[in-house]
C-alpha positions in Angstrom: -30.5 -127.5 -9.2 -28.9 -129.6 -6.5 -29.4 -133.4 -6.4 -29.1 -135.3 -3.1 -29.0 -139.0 -2.6 -28.9 -140.6 0.8 -27.6 -144.1 1.6 -26.5 -146.1 4.6 -29.7 -146.7 6.4 -30.8 -150.0 7.8 -31.7 -152.1 10.8 -29.4 -151.9 13.8 -29.6 -153.0 17.4 -29.8 -150.5 20.2 -26.3 -149.3 21.2 -25.0 -149.8 17.7 -23.8 -147.3 15.1 -24.6 -146.4 11.6 -23.0 -143.9 9.1 -25.3 -142.3 6.6 -24.1 -140.7 3.4 -25.5 -138.0 1.3 -24.0 -137.6 -2.2 -24.5 -134.2 -3.7 -24.4 -133.1 -7.3 -25.4 -130.1 -9.3 -23.7 -127.0 -10.6 -23.3 -125.1 -7.3 -24.0 -127.6 -4.6 -20.9 -126.6 -2.7 -22.4 -123.1 -2.2 -25.0 -124.6 0.1 -25.2 -125.5 3.8 -25.9 -129.2 4.1 -28.3 -130.4 6.8 -29.6 -133.7 8.2 -33.2 -134.1 9.4 -35.2 -137.0 10.5 -38.9 -137.8 10.6 -40.4 -140.5 12.9 -43.9 -141.9 12.2 -46.5 -139.4 13.3 -44.0 -136.7 14.1 -42.7 -133.6 12.3 -39.4 -133.5 10.5 -36.7 -132.5 13.0 -33.3 -130.9 12.6 -30.2 -132.9 13.5 -27.2 -131.1 12.3 -25.8 -128.9 9.5 -22.4 -128.3 8.0 -20.8 -125.6 5.7 -19.1 -127.2 2.6 -16.4 -124.5 2.5 -15.2 -124.2 6.1 -16.6 -127.2 7.8 -18.5 -125.2 10.5 -21.2 -127.2 12.1 -24.4 -126.7 14.0 -26.2 -129.4 16.0 -29.5 -130.0 17.7 -28.6 -129.9 21.4 -30.3 -133.1 22.2 -28.2 -135.1 19.7 -24.8 -133.4 20.0 -22.3 -136.0 21.3 -24.0 -139.0 19.8 -24.3 -137.8 16.2 -21.5 -136.2 14.1 -21.8 -134.5 10.8 -18.8 -134.3 8.4 -18.1 -133.8 4.8 -15.7 -135.0 2.2 -15.3 -132.3 -0.5 -13.4 -134.5 -2.9 -16.3 -137.0 -2.9 -19.0 -134.4 -2.7 -20.5 -136.3 0.2 -21.8 -135.4 3.6 -21.9 -138.0 6.4 -23.9 -138.5 9.6 -22.2 -140.7 12.0 -24.7 -142.0 14.6 -23.5 -143.8 17.7 -25.2 -145.3 20.8 -28.4 -145.6 18.8 -31.7 -145.9 20.6 -35.1 -147.2 19.5 -36.3 -143.7 19.5 -33.8 -142.8 16.8 -35.9 -144.9 14.4 -37.0 -142.6 11.6 -36.5 -141.7 8.0 -33.4 -139.6 7.7 -33.1 -136.9 5.1 -30.3 -134.7 3.9 -31.1 -131.2 2.6 -29.4 -128.1 1.2 -29.9 -124.5 2.3 -28.3 -121.2 1.4 -27.8 -120.5 5.1 -27.5 -122.2 8.4 -31.0 -123.1 9.5 -32.8 -125.5 11.8 -36.2 -125.3 10.1 -37.3 -127.3 7.1 -38.6 -124.2 5.3 -35.1 -122.8 4.9 -33.9 -125.8 2.9 -34.4 -125.7 -0.8 -33.4 -129.2 -1.9 -34.1 -132.6 -0.3 -33.0 -136.1 -0.8 -35.4 -139.0 -0.9 -34.6 -140.2 2.6 -33.2 -143.4 4.1 -34.9 -145.5 6.7 -33.1 -146.2 10.0 -34.6 -148.7 12.4 -33.2 -149.4 15.8 -34.4 -152.5 17.5 -34.4 -152.9 21.3 
């Protein structure tokens, strides 16, 4: 079992930044690929980025690369999502998830956090 807890969401003005955190625990969590997704009201959950705990390799959704950056701190068992130049359309619930392979679809992820709300005001 892997447990994931997100934090860092909130209300921010357009153009601002936020850093989300995902604290991971469990016996073998560092064997997993960690991903970030988001889900806006009325929309499907969408892939943002993923990172490999062991070597730091990353994969991004093309549309978000450059504004969003995924990173990890192995000592703290935490994965981060740095979000810059935020726009109102970035408003969503943001989730972290764990998968045994790099994947951009939700069905490949075995474990999910509870989500954290990000609201970007115009």
